[in-house]
C-alpha positions in Angstrom: -17.1 -14.6 -14.2 -16.5 -12.9 -18.0 -13.9 -9.9 -19.2 -15.9 -7.1 -20.0 -13.0 -4.9 -21.4 -14.0 -2.6 -24.0 -11.9 0.0 -26.2 -14.5 2.9 -24.3 -14.7 1.1 -21.2 -14.4 -1.2 -19.0 -17.0 -2.9 -17.1 -16.7 -4.7 -13.7 -18.6 -7.2 -12.0 -20.8 -6.0 -8.8 -19.1 -5.6 -5.6 -20.7 -8.2 -3.9 -20.5 -8.8 0.1 -21.5 -12.8 -0.8 -18.1 -13.2 1.0 -18.0 -13.1 4.4 -15.7 -12.6 7.4 -15.4 -16.3 8.9 -16.8 -16.4 12.5 -13.5 -17.3 14.8 -11.2 -17.0 12.1 -9.1 -14.6 10.4 -10.6 -13.1 6.7 -8.9 -13.9 3.9 -7.2 -11.1 1.6 -10.6 -11.9 -0.4 -12.6 -11.5 2.2 -11.1 -8.6 3.3 -11.0 -6.5 -0.3 -14.6 -7.4 -0.5 -15.4 -5.3 2.4 -13.0 -2.4 2.0 -15.1 -0.2 0.2 -11.8 2.6 -0.4 -10.5 -0.3 -2.7 -13.1 -1.4 -4.7 -12.2 -0.1 -8.1 -8.5 -1.8 -7.4 -10.7 -5.5 -6.5 -12.6 -4.7 -9.4 -9.6 -5.2 -11.5 -8.0 -7.6 -9.6 -11.5 -10.1 -10.4 -10.7 -9.5 -13.9 -7.8 -12.2 -13.8 -6.7 -15.4 -12.3 -4.2 -13.6 -9.8 -7.9 -12.9 -7.5 -7.8 -16.7 -6.7 -4.6 -16.3 -4.4 -6.6 -14.3 -2.3 -9.0 -17.0 -0.8 -6.3 -19.3 -1.0 -4.9 -20.1 3.0 -2.0 -22.5 1.5 -0.4 -19.1 0.0 0.9 -16.2 1.5 1.0 -12.9 0.0 1.4 -9.5 1.2 -0.5 -6.9 -0.6 -0.2 -2.8 -1.7 -3.6 -1.6 -2.5 -4.7 1.6 -3.8 -7.5 3.5 -2.6 -10.2 4.4 -4.8 -8.8 8.1 -5.5 -5.1 7.2 -6.1 -6.4 4.6 -8.9 -8.6 7.4 -10.4 -6.1 9.7 -10.2 -3.9 7.9 -13.1 -3.5 9.2 -16.3 -3.5 5.7 -18.2 -5.9 2.7 -16.3 -4.9 -0.3 -15.8 -6.2 -1.7 -18.7 -4.3 0.8 -21.3 -1.0 0.5 -22.6 1.4 1.1 -20.0 3.5 3.5 -22.9 0.4 5.2 -23.8 0.7 3.5 -27.5 -3.3 2.9 -28.7 -4.2 -0.5 -28.9 -5.1 -0.8 -32.1 -6.6 -4.6 -32.5 -9.9 -6.9 -33.0 -12.3 -7.0 -30.1 -11.1 -10.3 -29.0 -7.2 -9.2 -28.7 -7.8 -6.3 -27.4 -9.5 -7.9 -24.6 -6.1 -10.1 -24.7 -4.1 -7.4 -24.0 -6.3 -5.6 -21.5 -6.1 -8.4 -19.5 -2.7 -9.2 -19.5 -2.1 -4.9 -18.4 -4.4 -5.6 -15.7 -2.9 -8.4 -14.8 0.7 -7.0 -14.7 -0.7 -3.7 -12.8 -2.3 -5.8 -10.3 0.6 -7.9 -9.6 3.3 -4.7 -9.0 0.9 -4.4 -5.6 1.6 -8.3 -4.5 4.6 -9.4 -2.7 4.2 -13.4 -2.4 5.5 -13.0 1.4 3.3 -13.7 4.4 4.8 -9.7 5.0 7.8 -7.4 4.8 10.2 -5.9 7.0 10.1 -1.7 6.6 13.0 -1.3 8.0 15.3 -3.8 6.2 17.1 -2.6 2.8 16.4 -5.0 0.7 13.5 -4.7 -2.0 10.9 -7.2 -2.5 10.0 -8.9 -5.8 6.3 -8.4 -7.3 4.1 -11.0 -9.3 5.0 -8.9 -11.9 9.0 -9.7 -13.1 11.3 -6.8 -13.0 8.9 -4.6 -10.5 10.1 -4.7 -6.8 8.8 -2.6 -4.0 11.2 -1.1 -1.7 10.6 1.5 1.9 12.6 4.0 2.9 12.3 6.0 6.4 10.6 9.9 6.3 13.2 11.5 7.6 11.3 14.6 9.5 14.5 16.5 11.5 17.7 16.1 11.3 19.1 15.2 15.0 22.6 13.3 16.4 21.3 10.8 18.2 20.5 10.5 22.2 21.1 14.5 21.8 18.2 16.4 24.3 15.8 18.1 22.2 12.7 20.0 22.8 9.6 19.7 20.8 6.9 21.6 20.0 3.9 20.0 20.0 1.6 22.8 18.2 4.1 21.8 15.2 3.5 18.7 12.1 4.6 17.2 9.2 2.2 14.8 7.7 0.0 14.5 11.1 3.3 13.7 12.4 4.9 16.2 15.3 8.4 17.5 14.2 11.7 18.6 16.4 11.3 22.5 16.0 14.8 23.4 17.6 17.8 22.0 19.6 18.6 23.4 23.0 20.0 23.3 26.4 17.6 23.4 29.1 18.4 23.0 32.4 14.9 21.4 33.7 15.7 17.6 32.2 12.4 16.4 33.0 11.5 18.9 30.0 14.2 16.9 27.4 13.3 14.2 25.3 15.7 12.2 23.6 16.0 11.5 20.0 14.3 8.3 19.0 16.4 6.1 16.4 13.6 4.1 15.1 12.0 7.0 13.8 9.1 8.5 16.1 9.3 11.9 16.2 6.5 12.2 18.8 7.7 12.9 22.5 4.8 11.6 24.1 5.0 7.7 25.0 2.4 6.7 22.7 5.1 6.9 19.7 5.7 3.4 20.8 1.9 2.1 20.4 2.3 3.3 16.5 2.2 0.7 13.4 6.0 0.8 12.1 4.8 1.8 8.6 3.8 5.4 9.4 7.7 6.4 9.5 8.4 4.8 6.3 7.2 5.7 2.3 7.0 2.9 -0.3 8.8 3.2 -3.6 9.8 7.0 -2.4 6.4 8.4 -2.4 3.7 5.9 -1.6 2.5 6.5 2.2 0.3 3.3 3.5 -2.5 4.9 5.5 -3.7 1.8 6.9 -3.3 -2.5 7.5 -5.4 -5.0 8.0 -4.2 -8.8 8.8 -5.8 -11.6 7.1 -5.2 -15.5 7.1 -3.1 -15.5 4.4 -0.8 -12.2 4.6 -1.3 -8.8 5.1 -3.2 -6.2 3.3 -2.2 -2.4 3.1 -3.8 0.2 1.9 -1.9 2.8 -0.1 -2.7 6.7 -1.5 -0.5 5.8 -4.6 0.3 3.9 -7.0 3.1 1.8 -8.8 4.3 2.6 -11.6 4.2 -0.9 -14.3 
């Protein structure tokens, strides 16, 4: 596919459905991205650089944090533009080369060259873009000493997760729930069924909203973008 960057706009290739899920096997990252309409803008950018060749390679394991279309559209500067806001003054050929480099850097900043990540670890993960890393932080909805009995009020929630309303002694111990040390704040037993990533934010303020497993890695859909 040829590059089609111009100073006025970026022209993307069609979002064809010719890459289909393989029957009996997990789809590749390329398959997932082809079918994921919520991330079509990111994939359109990614297909314009050679990084995308790795998305269909089962011998290469990647973890991708893919911004939604809404997140990309909210950017003040688009991925092909200079990240420092400097206007690119160059010939059409030079402009295309610079734009391609900017896109490669932006796309790579959302990809970690490992099969999956450990959200509970304090470590940061280097991305494909040199000098840029991804880290995770536990969301703290309320402070409570570990093991202390607390009362939950199901009518209250923060970002869709029920939170602790108050600490209080209760005579009926059947109504008491103990704080979870894993970060789950829902009082019901279904809390353990929630994916661990729901309790973490990426790079301080980016939330993961969905996950998909591929034959060559993991794809996490995110509601923001990594700063480059």
